[in-house]
C-alpha positions as CSV (number, residue, x, y, z in Angstrom):
1,X,-11.3,-6.3,-10.1
2,X,-14.6,-4.6,-10.3
3,X,-15.4,-1.6,-8.1
4,X,-18.2,-3.5,-6.5
5,X,-15.9,-6.4,-5.6
6,X,-13.3,-4.1,-4.2
7,X,-15.9,-2.3,-2.1
8,X,-17.2,-5.7,-0.8
9,X,-13.6,-6.7,0.1
10,X,-13.2,-3.4,2.0
11,X,-16.4,-4.0,4.0
12,X,-15.3,-7.6,4.7
13,X,-12.0,-6.3,6.0
14,X,-13.8,-3.9,8.3
15,X,-16.0,-6.6,9.7
16,X,-13.1,-8.9,10.3
17,X,-11.2,-6.1,12.0
18,X,-14.1,-5.3,14.3
19,X,-14.4,-9.0,15.3
20,X,-10.7,-9.4,16.1
21,X,-9.6,-9.3,19.7
22,X,-6.7,-10.1,22.0
23,X,-5.9,-11.4,25.4
24,X,-4.1,-9.2,27.8
25,X,-0.3,-9.3,28.0
26,X,0.6,-12.3,25.8
27,X,3.1,-10.4,23.6
28,X,3.8,-11.1,19.9
29,X,5.6,-9.6,17.0
30,X,5.4,-5.8,16.9
31,X,7.9,-5.0,14.1
32,X,7.2,-5.2,10.4
33,X,3.6,-4.0,10.6
34,X,2.0,-0.6,10.2
35,X,-0.5,-0.5,13.0
36,X,-3.5,1.7,12.3
37,X,-5.4,2.9,15.4
38,X,-9.0,1.6,15.6
39,X,-10.0,2.9,19.1
40,X,-8.6,4.5,22.3
41,X,-9.6,4.5,25.9
42,X,-11.6,7.4,27.3
43,X,-12.9,7.1,30.9
44,X,-13.0,3.3,30.6
45,X,-14.7,3.1,27.2
46,X,-13.2,2.6,23.8
47,X,-13.7,5.5,21.4
48,X,-13.8,4.4,17.8
49,X,-12.0,6.7,15.2
50,X,-14.4,8.0,12.6
51,X,-14.7,10.8,10.0
52,X,-11.2,11.9,9.0
53,X,-9.6,11.0,12.3
54,X,-6.4,8.9,11.8
55,X,-3.4,7.7,13.8
56,X,-0.9,4.9,13.3
57,X,2.3,3.4,14.8
58,X,5.3,1.5,13.6
59,X,8.0,-0.3,15.7
60,X,11.6,-0.5,14.2
61,X,14.7,-1.4,16.2
62,X,13.9,0.4,19.4
63,X,12.0,3.2,17.7
64,X,8.3,3.8,17.7
65,X,7.1,6.3,15.0
66,X,3.9,7.3,13.4
67,X,1.2,9.8,12.9
68,X,-0.7,10.9,16.0
69,X,-3.8,12.5,14.6
70,X,-2.3,15.9,13.8
71,X,1.4,15.5,13.3
72,X,4.1,12.9,13.2
73,X,5.9,11.6,16.4
74,X,9.0,9.8,17.3
75,X,9.9,7.9,20.5
76,X,11.9,5.0,21.9
77,X,10.5,1.7,23.3
78,X,11.4,-1.5,25.0
79,X,9.6,-4.8,24.5
80,X,10.5,-8.0,26.3
81,X,8.1,-10.9,26.5
82,X,4.7,-9.3,27.0
83,X,6.0,-6.0,28.4
84,X,5.9,-2.9,26.3
85,X,7.4,0.4,27.7
86,X,7.2,3.5,25.6
87,X,8.8,6.9,26.5
88,X,6.9,10.2,26.1
89,X,6.9,11.0,22.4
90,X,8.6,13.9,20.7
91,X,6.3,15.7,18.3
92,X,5.8,19.1,16.7
93,X,3.8,21.8,18.3
94,X,1.1,22.4,15.8
95,X,-2.7,22.7,16.0
96,X,-5.0,21.0,13.5
97,X,-8.3,21.9,15.1
98,X,-10.0,20.7,18.3
99,X,-10.9,17.2,17.1
100,X,-7.4,16.3,15.8
101,X,-5.6,18.0,18.7
102,X,-7.8,16.0,21.3
103,X,-7.1,12.7,19.5
104,X,-3.3,13.4,19.4
105,X,-3.1,14.4,23.1
106,X,-5.1,11.3,24.1
107,X,-3.2,8.9,21.8
108,X,0.3,10.0,22.8
109,X,-0.6,10.1,26.5
110,X,-2.0,6.5,26.4
111,X,0.9,5.3,24.4
112,X,3.4,6.5,27.1
113,X,1.2,4.7,29.7
114,X,1.7,1.3,28.1
115,X,2.9,-1.6,30.2
116,X,2.0,-4.8,28.2
117,X,0.5,-5.8,24.9
118,X,-1.0,-8.6,22.8
119,X,-0.8,-9.2,19.1
120,X,-3.4,-11.7,17.9
121,X,-5.3,-12.1,14.6
122,X,-4.0,-8.9,13.0
123,X,-4.9,-6.9,16.1
124,X,-2.5,-5.1,18.5
125,X,-3.9,-4.3,22.0
126,X,-1.8,-2.2,24.4
127,X,-2.6,-2.4,28.1
128,X,-1.9,0.1,30.9
129,X,-0.8,-0.2,34.5
130,X,-4.3,-1.3,35.7
131,X,-4.4,-4.0,33.0
132,X,-7.1,-2.1,31.0
133,X,-6.9,-1.9,27.2
134,X,-5.6,1.6,26.3
135,X,-5.2,1.4,22.5
136,X,-6.4,-1.1,19.9
137,X,-4.8,-1.2,16.4
138,X,-5.5,-3.1,13.2
139,X,-2.7,-4.4,11.0
140,X,-2.4,-2.2,7.9
141,X,-1.8,-3.7,4.5
142,X,0.8,-2.3,2.1
143,X,-1.1,0.8,1.2
144,X,0.4,4.1,0.2
145,X,-3.0,5.8,0.6
146,X,-3.2,5.4,4.4
147,X,-3.3,8.6,6.4
148,X,-4.4,12.2,6.3
149,X,-3.8,14.2,3.1
150,X,-4.4,17.8,1.9
151,X,-5.6,18.3,-1.7
152,X,-2.9,20.3,-3.5
153,X,-4.8,20.4,-6.8
154,X,-7.5,18.5,-8.7
155,X,-8.7,18.3,-12.3
156,X,-11.3,21.0,-13.0
157,X,-11.4,20.2,-16.7
158,X,-9.7,17.7,-19.0
159,X,-5.9,18.3,-18.9
160,X,-6.2,21.1,-16.4
161,X,-5.4,21.0,-12.6
162,X,-6.5,23.8,-10.2
163,X,-5.7,24.6,-6.6
164,X,-8.6,24.8,-4.0
165,X,-10.3,28.1,-3.7
166,X,-8.7,30.6,-1.3
167,X,-10.3,30.2,2.1
168,X,-11.4,26.6,1.5
169,X,-9.7,23.4,2.5
170,X,-10.0,20.0,0.7
171,X,-8.8,17.0,2.8
172,X,-8.9,13.3,2.3
173,X,-8.2,10.6,5.0
174,X,-7.8,7.0,4.1
175,X,-8.2,4.4,6.9
176,X,-8.2,0.7,6.4
177,X,-11.5,0.4,4.5
178,X,-13.0,3.9,4.6
179,X,-12.2,7.3,3.1
180,X,-13.5,10.5,4.5
181,X,-12.7,14.2,4.5
182,X,-13.8,17.7,3.7
183,X,-14.8,18.8,0.2
184,X,-14.6,22.5,1.0
185,X,-18.1,23.0,2.4
186,X,-19.4,19.6,3.4
187,X,-17.8,16.4,4.7
188,X,-17.9,13.1,2.9
189,X,-17.5,9.4,3.7
190,X,-17.3,6.2,1.6
191,X,-15.8,2.7,1.5
192,X,-12.9,2.0,-0.7
193,X,-10.7,-0.8,-1.8
194,X,-7.1,-0.9,-3.0
195,X,-4.2,-3.2,-3.7
196,X,-1.7,-0.3,-3.5
197,X,-1.7,0.4,-7.2
198,X,-5.4,0.4,-8.0
199,X,-8.1,2.2,-6.0
200,X,-11.9,2.0,-6.2
201,X,-14.1,4.4,-4.1
202,X,-17.7,3.5,-3.4
203,X,-20.7,5.8,-3.4
204,X,-20.1,8.8,-1.2
205,X,-22.3,10.1,1.6
206,X,-22.1,13.8,2.3
207,X,-23.5,16.3,4.8
208,X,-26.0,18.9,3.4
209,X,-24.7,22.3,4.3
210,X,-25.2,25.2,2.0
211,X,-22.2,27.4,1.0
212,X,-21.5,30.1,-1.5
213,X,-22.0,29.1,-5.1
214,X,-18.2,29.0,-5.9
215,X,-17.6,26.6,-3.0
216,X,-20.5,24.4,-4.0
217,X,-19.3,24.2,-7.6
218,X,-15.8,23.3,-6.4
219,X,-17.2,20.6,-4.1
220,X,-19.3,19.1,-6.9
221,X,-16.3,19.0,-9.3
222,X,-13.9,17.6,-6.6
223,X,-16.2,14.8,-5.5
224,X,-16.8,13.8,-9.1
225,X,-13.1,13.5,-9.7
226,X,-12.5,11.7,-6.4
227,X,-15.2,9.1,-7.2
228,X,-13.6,8.4,-10.6
229,X,-10.0,7.8,-9.6
230,X,-8.6,4.4,-10.4
231,X,-4.8,4.4,-10.0
232,X,-2.4,5.4,-7.2
233,X,1.1,6.9,-8.0
234,X,3.3,7.7,-5.0
235,X,5.7,10.5,-5.9
236,X,8.0,11.2,-3.0
237,X,6.0,13.2,-0.4
238,X,3.0,13.6,-2.7
239,X,0.4,11.1,-4.0
240,X,-1.1,11.3,-7.5
241,X,-4.5,9.8,-8.1
242,X,-5.4,9.2,-11.8
243,X,-8.4,8.0,-13.7
244,X,-8.5,4.6,-15.5
245,X,-6.6,6.1,-18.5
246,X,-3.8,7.5,-16.4
247,X,-5.0,11.1,-16.6
248,X,-4.1,13.0,-13.4
249,X,-7.1,13.7,-11.2
250,X,-6.0,14.7,-7.7
251,X,-2.6,15.5,-6.2
252,X,-2.4,14.9,-2.4
253,X,0.2,16.2,0.0
254,X,0.7,15.7,3.7
255,X,-0.5,18.7,5.8
256,X,1.9,21.6,5.3
257,X,2.0,22.3,9.0
258,X,3.8,19.0,9.6
259,X,6.3,19.4,6.8
260,X,7.2,22.9,7.9
261,X,7.6,22.1,11.6
262,X,11.1,22.0,13.3
263,X,12.6,18.7,14.1
264,X,11.8,17.5,17.6
265,X,14.0,15.6,20.0
266,X,12.7,12.4,21.7
267,X,12.2,12.2,25.4
268,X,14.3,9.9,27.5
269,X,14.0,6.2,26.9
270,X,11.6,4.2,29.0
271,X,13.0,3.0,32.3
272,X,12.7,-0.4,33.8
273,X,11.0,1.0,36.9
274,X,8.0,1.8,34.7
275,X,7.2,-1.9,34.6
276,X,6.6,-2.3,38.3
277,X,2.9,-2.5,37.8
278,X,3.1,-5.5,35.5
279,X,2.8,-8.9,37.0
280,X,6.3,-10.2,37.3
281,X,7.4,-13.1,35.1
282,X,11.0,-14.4,34.4
283,X,11.5,-12.6,31.1
284,X,9.1,-9.7,31.4
285,X,11.3,-7.1,33.1
286,X,13.4,-5.2,30.7
287,X,17.1,-5.0,31.6
288,X,20.0,-3.1,30.0
289,X,21.0,-6.3,28.1
290,X,17.6,-6.5,26.6
291,X,17.8,-3.2,24.8
292,X,17.8,-3.4,21.0
293,X,21.4,-2.9,19.8
294,X,20.1,-0.3,17.2
295,X,18.5,1.9,19.9
296,X,20.2,5.3,20.0
297,X,21.3,7.0,23.2
298,X,18.7,9.1,25.0
299,X,20.4,12.3,24.1
300,X,20.3,11.7,20.4
301,X,18.0,13.9,18.3
302,X,16.5,11.8,15.5
303,X,15.4,13.4,12.3
304,X,11.7,13.0,11.7
305,X,10.8,12.6,8.0
306,X,9.7,16.0,6.5
307,X,6.2,14.6,6.0
308,X,3.8,12.8,8.3
309,X,3.9,9.7,6.2
310,X,5.1,6.6,8.0
311,X,8.1,5.1,6.3
312,X,6.4,1.8,5.3
313,X,4.2,3.6,2.8
314,X,7.3,4.4,0.7
315,X,8.7,0.9,0.8
316,X,9.1,-0.7,-2.6
317,X,6.8,-3.5,-3.6
318,X,8.1,-7.0,-3.0
319,X,10.2,-8.8,-5.6
320,X,8.9,-12.0,-7.1
321,X,9.9,-15.2,-5.2
322,X,11.4,-17.9,-7.5
323,X,10.0,-21.4,-7.4
324,X,11.3,-23.6,-4.5
325,X,13.3,-25.7,-5.0
326,X,14.7,-23.8,-8.0
327,X,14.9,-25.7,-11.2
328,X,17.9,-25.8,-13.6
329,X,17.8,-22.8,-15.8
330,X,19.0,-21.5,-19.2
331,X,19.0,-18.0,-20.5
332,X,18.6,-16.0,-23.7
333,X,18.6,-12.3,-24.7
334,X,16.1,-9.9,-26.2
335,X,16.8,-6.7,-28.1
336,X,13.5,-5.0,-28.0
337,X,12.1,-1.9,-29.8
338,X,13.0,1.4,-28.2
339,X,16.5,0.3,-27.1
340,X,15.3,-2.0,-24.3
341,X,17.3,-5.2,-23.7
342,X,16.6,-8.2,-21.5
343,X,18.4,-11.3,-20.3
344,X,15.6,-13.9,-19.8
345,X,16.0,-16.9,-17.4
346,X,13.8,-19.9,-18.1
347,X,13.6,-23.6,-17.2
348,X,16.5,-25.5,-18.9
349,X,14.3,-28.3,-20.1
350,X,11.9,-25.8,-21.9
351,X,12.3,-24.6,-25.5
352,X,12.5,-21.2,-27.0
353,X,13.2,-19.7,-30.5
354,X,16.6,-18.5,-31.5
355,X,15.6,-17.2,-35.0
356,X,14.2,-15.1,-36.5
357,X,15.4,-12.2,-34.3
358,X,12.0,-10.7,-34.1
359,X,10.7,-13.8,-32.4
360,X,13.8,-15.0,-30.5
361,X,13.6,-15.3,-26.7
362,X,10.0,-14.3,-26.6
363,X,8.2,-17.7,-26.7
364,X,8.7,-20.6,-24.2
365,X,7.1,-24.0,-24.1
366,X,7.8,-27.5,-22.6
367,X,7.7,-28.9,-26.2
368,X,9.7,-27.9,-29.3
369,X,8.3,-24.8,-31.0
370,X,7.4,-24.8,-34.7
371,X,6.6,-21.5,-36.4
372,X,3.4,-21.8,-38.4
373,X,3.0,-20.0,-41.8
374,X,1.2,-17.2,-40.0
375,X,3.4,-16.3,-37.0
376,X,0.4,-14.6,-35.3
377,X,-1.1,-18.1,-34.9
378,X,1.8,-19.3,-32.8
379,X,0.6,-20.8,-29.5
380,X,3.0,-21.5,-26.7
381,X,2.8,-21.8,-22.9
382,X,4.6,-18.5,-21.9
383,X,5.1,-15.3,-23.9
384,X,7.2,-12.2,-23.3
385,X,6.5,-9.0,-25.2
386,X,7.5,-5.4,-25.1
387,X,5.1,-2.6,-26.0
388,X,7.2,0.5,-26.3
389,X,4.3,2.8,-27.0
390,X,1.9,1.5,-24.3
391,X,2.0,3.4,-21.0
392,X,1.8,1.2,-18.0
393,X,-1.4,2.9,-16.7
394,X,-3.1,2.1,-20.0
395,X,-1.9,-1.5,-19.9
396,X,-3.1,-2.0,-16.4
397,X,-6.4,-0.4,-17.2
398,X,-6.9,-2.8,-20.1
399,X,-5.9,-5.8,-18.0
400,X,-8.3,-5.0,-15.3
401,X,-11.3,-3.7,-17.4
402,X,-14.4,-5.2,-15.7
403,X,-16.1,-5.2,-19.1
404,X,-13.5,-7.6,-20.4
405,X,-12.0,-9.5,-17.4
406,X,-13.3,-11.1,-14.2
407,X,-10.2,-10.2,-12.2
408,X,-9.2,-12.5,-9.4
409,X,-6.1,-10.7,-8.2
410,X,-4.0,-7.6,-8.8
411,X,-0.8,-7.4,-6.7
412,X,2.1,-4.9,-6.8
413,X,5.6,-6.3,-7.3
414,X,9.1,-5.2,-8.4
415,X,10.4,-7.1,-11.4
416,X,14.0,-6.6,-12.6
417,X,14.1,-3.4,-10.6
418,X,11.0,-1.9,-12.2
419,X,7.5,-1.3,-10.7
420,X,5.1,-4.1,-11.8
421,X,1.7,-5.6,-11.2
422,X,0.7,-9.3,-11.2
423,X,-2.8,-9.5,-12.8
424,X,-4.8,-12.8,-13.0
425,X,-8.2,-12.7,-14.6
426,X,-10.6,-14.7,-16.7
427,X,-11.7,-13.4,-20.0
428,X,-15.4,-12.6,-20.3
429,X,-15.2,-10.9,-23.7
430,X,-13.3,-12.2,-26.7
431,X,-12.1,-8.6,-27.6
432,X,-9.4,-9.3,-25.1
433,X,-7.7,-11.7,-27.5
434,X,-8.1,-14.4,-24.9
435,X,-10.8,-17.0,-25.4
436,X,-13.8,-16.4,-23.1
437,X,-13.5,-18.6,-20.0
438,X,-9.7,-18.7,-20.2
439,X,-7.6,-17.3,-17.4
440,X,-4.6,-15.1,-18.0
441,X,-1.7,-14.8,-15.5
442,X,0.6,-11.9,-16.3
443,X,3.2,-9.6,-14.9
444,X,2.9,-6.1,-16.3
445,X,6.2,-4.2,-15.9
446,X,6.4,-0.4,-15.9
447,X,9.4,0.7,-18.1
448,X,8.4,4.4,-17.7
449,X,8.9,6.3,-21.0
450,X,10.0,3.0,-22.6
451,X,6.5,1.5,-22.4
452,X,5.4,-1.7,-20.7
453,X,6.7,-5.3,-20.8
454,X,4.6,-8.4,-20.3
455,X,5.4,-11.9,-19.1
456,X,2.3,-14.0,-19.4
457,X,0.5,-17.3,-19.8
458,X,-3.1,-18.4,-20.1
459,X,-5.1,-21.5,-19.6
460,X,-7.6,-23.2,-17.2
461,X,-7.0,-24.4,-13.7
462,X,-5.1,-27.7,-13.6
463,X,-1.6,-29.2,-13.6
464,X,-0.5,-27.6,-16.9
465,X,-1.7,-24.1,-15.9
466,X,0.1,-24.4,-12.5
467,X,3.3,-25.4,-14.3
468,X,3.0,-22.4,-16.7
469,X,2.3,-19.9,-13.9
470,X,5.3,-21.2,-12.0
471,X,7.5,-20.6,-15.1
472,X,6.1,-17.1,-15.4
473,X,7.1,-16.5,-11.7
474,X,10.6,-17.9,-12.4
475,X,11.1,-15.6,-15.4
476,X,9.8,-12.6,-13.4
477,X,12.0,-13.4,-10.4
478,X,15.4,-14.1,-12.2
479,X,15.4,-12.2,-15.5
480,X,16.9,-8.7,-15.9
481,X,15.8,-5.7,-18.1
482,X,17.7,-2.6,-19.0
483,X,16.3,0.5,-20.8
484,X,18.0,3.5,-22.3
485,X,18.4,6.4,-19.9
């Protein structure tokens, strides 16, 4: 997907979020979503988060956790019908500066004042005792970038990473559609788009302060690297941003003050008496029987993760869903270069090659397959190939090159236990090996040091193309791959 298109999608997402609203106290599904704070109440008015301000919230089995603007927090909650009761949050005692500290105090205070809520159109609104909106959140997509980060190092020259200058701080904060932060002297702001694996940052606006020459040179170099990042690689508590060729550009970590803080203990669970100000309704008042069974006792001391990152950001990408209803299947095996092996599941009424070994179990078609005099001229519906010497980052860069492809979708998946990406794009340059105007639908599978595997088809929209893509999904969903350790 081109950077311009990603930026346009990001702006559209921001517009949609701004137009979303909710009705007081109608309830809805809280769990399973990372809620990113859009605004909070201050003296009866909603204050929008801007700059590098950030806070979020996740609900899981009686627990509410997230990032409060400066540090992580942990608390317990009850939700029944439209009622939402949250206990005072446990958090670490750190200071991140006046702006972040003010946001954290306001956010956690308002959260503990919650009495009812509404989830509607990807928006969560939490209401207080006087039925006023206290907090408004937007549903966050699967996005490992979200949150506040400190720059641990960045590329100051090809193949060389350097730490920020002593006495300077480089920070980056990703919200739903904007990225902002400090470049050591000035602050910056831009739109960005991502699918979780690929990121494109738009043109950056900066303030115009003058600083010592060393700091200004660092700022110029850092912003140039940030503007050129293309891929996202989560690595535990760190995040690596690389360029389109997979060359490391920036290493991000969660603020050290959070990671080094002692583990807090949560305050007592919310009590039913806290709901007295909510208009009574048959199912609205929480009772002891309504408590989630997974909720720990009030005296328990949960362990907050050593970083401020909400747990959803580290969740694996989804596996591919097989076609429904599932067809009858057959299987064959591949012994690929580099020691990789695979057991491929495909439709039982399709055909594949059994010999020669170099071509066996790599080509699939609804019709019998005949090998032409030139095997390179073989054309079938679905192809599997292993590229032992092709790094996944390079493969993905080639499959999404805007000079070659008009990319319609890039989505992260897990295939056979390996990280993967589904890429669908139409060829606009015959150097791709696919005829101009033809659409390719492919799973690119990251085999680490063993290279990249592809499961792909191509064609034009229509019944045959839909059948072929369904078969590609089936193979990706049910096949297995093993590589040497």
